[in-house]
N, C-alpha and C positions, 0 to 999 in steps of 0.2 A: 410615241412611247415604245421602248424597245423591250422592256422586261417581259418575261412570260412566267409568271409565278402563281402559286396557289394563294387565293385571298384569305382562306381560313384553313384550319387544321381539319383533317378528315375526322368524322365522328369516331370516338373511341381511341384515337391516336394521340399520345402525349406530345408528339412533335411532328412537324412537317418541314420539308426543306424548301429553301428559296422563298420564304414567306414575305409578303409585304407588311403584314401585321405583326410587329415585334413588340416586346414588352414596353420600350420607352419611345419608340418612333414608328412612323409609317414610312415604308420605303416607297416613295412616289415613282421612282424610276431608277434603273441601273443599266449599265452596258449600252448606253445610248450610242448608236452608230450613225454617223453622218459622213457623207462622201462629197468630194469635189472631183474635178477632172483628173486629179492625181491618185485618187483612192480614198481611204479612210482619213478624215482630217486629223484624228488623234495621232496618227503616225508622224505628223509634223511637229509634235511636242512630246515625243517619247525620249527615252534615254539615248537612243542612237542619233536622234535629230540634232542634238547639241554637237556631237562629234562631226556630223556632216557640215554644220555651220563653221566649226573650226577649220575643217579642210578647205572650205570655200575661201575663207579669209587667208589661209596659208598660200593657196594657189594665186590669189589676187596680189598679195603683198610680195610674193616671190618675183614678180615681174619687174619690180623696181626696189632694189636694195636687198634682195634675198629674203628667204623664208626666215622670219624671226625665231622659229622653233628648230631650225637646222634640219638634220637628216632623220631625226627620231620620228617614227610613225605616231600619228595621233592616238592610235590604240594603246600605245605604251605610256601615255600620260594619264595619271589619275586625277580625280577631282581636286585632291590636295595640291597636285602639281599646278593645275590651272589657277587655284587660289593663290599660290605663291607667285606665279607669273603676273597675275593681275595686281598684286601688291608690291611687286619687285621693282628694281631700278631700271630694267630694260623697258624703256617706254614703248618701243615698237611691239614687243611681245605683249605688254599690258594692253596696248591698243587693239591688238589682234583678239585677245580674249574678251575685251570689252565689246568689240564688234559682234562677236559670236553670242555673248550674253544678250545684247540688245536684239539681235535677230531672233533668238530663241524666245525672248520675252514677247516680241511682237507676234510670233506664231502662236504662243500660248494664249495671248489675249484674243486673237482671232478665233481660236478653237472655243474658248470659253464664251465668246460672244455668240457663237452658233448654238452652244448648249443652252445658254440663258434665254435664247429666243424660242426654245422649245416650250410647249405648253406645260409639260411636267416640271420644268425648271422655273416657271414664272414666280416672281417675288422672292427669289433666293437672296438671302441677306449676307451669307458668308460661305466661303468654299475653303475647306481644309485641303491642303496639298501634301500628299505623301510620296513615298519612294525615296531611294537613296540620294537622289539629286538635291533634295532640299536640305540635306545635312551639310552641304558645302557652302562656302561663302558665295561662289558663283551662282549656286542654286537659289539661295536666299535672295540674292540681288535680282535674279531673273524673275522670281515670284513677286517681289516688291515692285519691280518695274512693270510687270504685266498688270498688276493692280492699278498702278498709276495711269497706264494707258487706258484701261477700262473706265476709270473714274473720269479721265479727260473726255471720253466719249459720252459722258452722262450716265454710265452704267454704275450705279452706286452699290457695288458689292465689295466685300472685304475678302482678301486672300490671306490665309494664315497657315503656316506650316503645321503639320500634325505634331503634337507635343511629344509623342513617343519616338524612340529610335525606330527606323523602318523595319528592323528585324523583329521588333516587339509588337508593333501596332496590329498586325494581322493575327497575332495570338491573343492579345488582350481583348480585342474587339469581339472575339468568340464568346466571351462571358455574357455579352449583351444579347446574344441569340437566345439565351435560356430564360424561361420563366423563373421567378424568384424561388418557387417551391423546389425546383430541381437543385438549387444551390444551397438551400437551407441546411445548416448543420455541417457544411463542408468548408474546408479551408482553401481548396484549389480545384482547378479543372485541367483537363488535357486539351490542348489546342494544336491545330496544324494549319500552316499556310503554304499552299502549293503554288509554285510559280513556274514560269517557262525556263528558269535557270536553276533555281534552288527549291528544295523542300525543307521547311522548318517545322519542327515539332517541339513543343515546350509544355512545361507545367506553369500555369498562371496562378499565383497566390491572389486570392480575392480580396482579402483584408476588409471584408464587409462589416466587421465589428467596428473598425475605424470609420469607414465611409460606406454606408449601404448603397450609394450610387456608383460604386466601383471606381471612383476617381483615384483611389490609392492602389488599385490592382497593379501587379507587376510580374514580370517573368522571373520565376525562381530558377529554373534550369531549362536549357534548350539544346537541341542538336540541329545542325544545318548540314544538309547533304547537297553538294553541287552536282546534281545529276547531269547537267549539260556537258560536263567533262567526260562522262562515261557513255552517253547515248544508250541508256538501258532499254530493254523491252518493258512494256507496261507491267507485266507480271512481276518482273524484278523490282520495278519502282514501288509497287504496292507491297511486296514482301519487305523491302527495306524500310518503308514507312511503318509497317507493323512492328518491325524489330525496334525502331526508334521509340515508338509508343510503349512497347512492352518494357523496354529499359527504363523509360521515364516513370512509368507506373511503379516499377519496382523501387526506384530511387525515392519517389514521393512517399510510398508506404513505409519504407525503412526510416524516413525522416519524420514519420508520424503526421504527415500533412492531411491524411484522410481525403483523397481526391474524390470529387463527386463522380458518380458512374455515368458521366456524359463526356463526349468528345466533340469539340467544335471544329469544323473544317471550313477553311477559306479556299475557294477554288475558282479559277477563271471561268467565264462563260455564263450562259443562261441556265439556271438550275431549276429542274422540274421538281414538283412536290414530292415525287418518289425518290429523289436523290440522284437521278440520272442527269446527264448534261445534254441540253437541247442543241447548243452550238457554242463555239468559242473556246473549245479545248484543244485547238490544233497545235499549240505550242507545248503541250504537256508531254512528259517523257514516254516514249514508246508509241505514241499515237493511238488513235481509235478509242479515245475516252468517251466519245459521243455514241458509241455502239449501244443499241437497245439491250444488248446482252451483258452490259457492264454497269455495275452500280457500286461505287466506291464505299458509301456508308454501309451497304450490306456486306461487302467484303471485310470491312474492319470489324463489324459486329460478329461475323462468323469466326474471325481469328481471335477476337478478344470478347468473348461472350459475357464476361462479368468484370467488374472493378470493385474491389473491396467486398466481394460476396453479393453484390447487387447487379441486376441485369444492366448491360451497357446500352446506352442510347447514343446515337451519333446524329448530329445535326449539321447540315452543310448549307452554305450560302456563297454568293459571289465574293471574290476576294476584295474588290473595291468596297463593297458593302461592309464587309467585316472590318477592314481598315478604318473606314469611316465611323463605325460603331464605337471604336476605341475613344472617339472624341465626344460621345454623347454627354458625359458630365460637364464638358467645357463649352457646350453649345446651348446651355439652358437660358441664355439671355436673348436668343433669337427664336423665331417660330419655324423658319424654313432655311435649310442649309444643305450644302452638298460636299462632295469629296472628289478629287481627282488624284490618281496615283501615277506618277511618272516612272514607268518601268519599261518592259518589253513593248507594251502598248501604252495607251493612256486610259487606265481604268476610271470609271466614273459612277457616281450614285448620287441620288438626291433624296433628302429626308424631310419629314415634318415632325416636329416634336409633339407628343401627345399632351404634355402639360403646357400651359400658357407660359410665355417668357417671364423669367424672374427679373425684376427691376434691380439695378445696382443700388447698393446702399449708399446713401448720401453721406 
């Protein structure tokens, strides 16, 4: 087990960070790190791994008949480009992409096999797959193929793409960090998803009058800052995040949304109960996010002490956990489930529902 989290809230504290005891689920594990001779196994199924598979096939096929993709660098191809090649009339180009999809699916299946062998992942029935890769046809095909490979080996687990857009899942999931009393009487919350390339901040409309289980929650407005293009210092990154949140609060209040005085943060790494990062923040902008002298929730509360005239609370958890939480309403037919997010790394988390599985209506 890799997580290092608080089991319960401190006495007198309305919230704590990185909890395993959440309103609808227990977080059995997250940030599982497994190695082989090449390093972390998750790196074999992240977003750069597929590009490496493409390059290997290009190099191989170029030896006889030329590179089907010509002189254009792999980095200049988008997921949509690869989708088009796979479905196109150039059969050699389609074969190349198909080979890369198969290789990636096999690596993903191997990684998941290792995860599922861990005691914390025992009896996992379904795994939600997030990240931008799943939005493409090649991504959906790789996920389906990985599931077929697992099933062929007698591992009866279902893989299903996260239902929300990857830009939204890490924001919507933040609502599931909050106890119901924090959301009562409010139409929206503020949420942030921090990654190694982008920082997203948004206003999530809860729509709890329609569906108390938050299954209708959606992102009302959001901002995305691609910090990787600027390589900012940590202080600048925090200042920009606070600016984004301040602007969004102003827009929400002007629209009469009455946001709750809580901000949910999704952040890579192992999250301590005080909101500091134990490890895993090495890809965050400016570095040194794991310093004992840095606490992002405290920085935000200092800059935004109140929302709507009420004291601000900030709650933070691991980004894969939060993305996974967006799927809570859609996982009520199973007892134990997980999530993997295909991004800079391969984020992961495993959950157990607190309510017994609901049987499908006949």
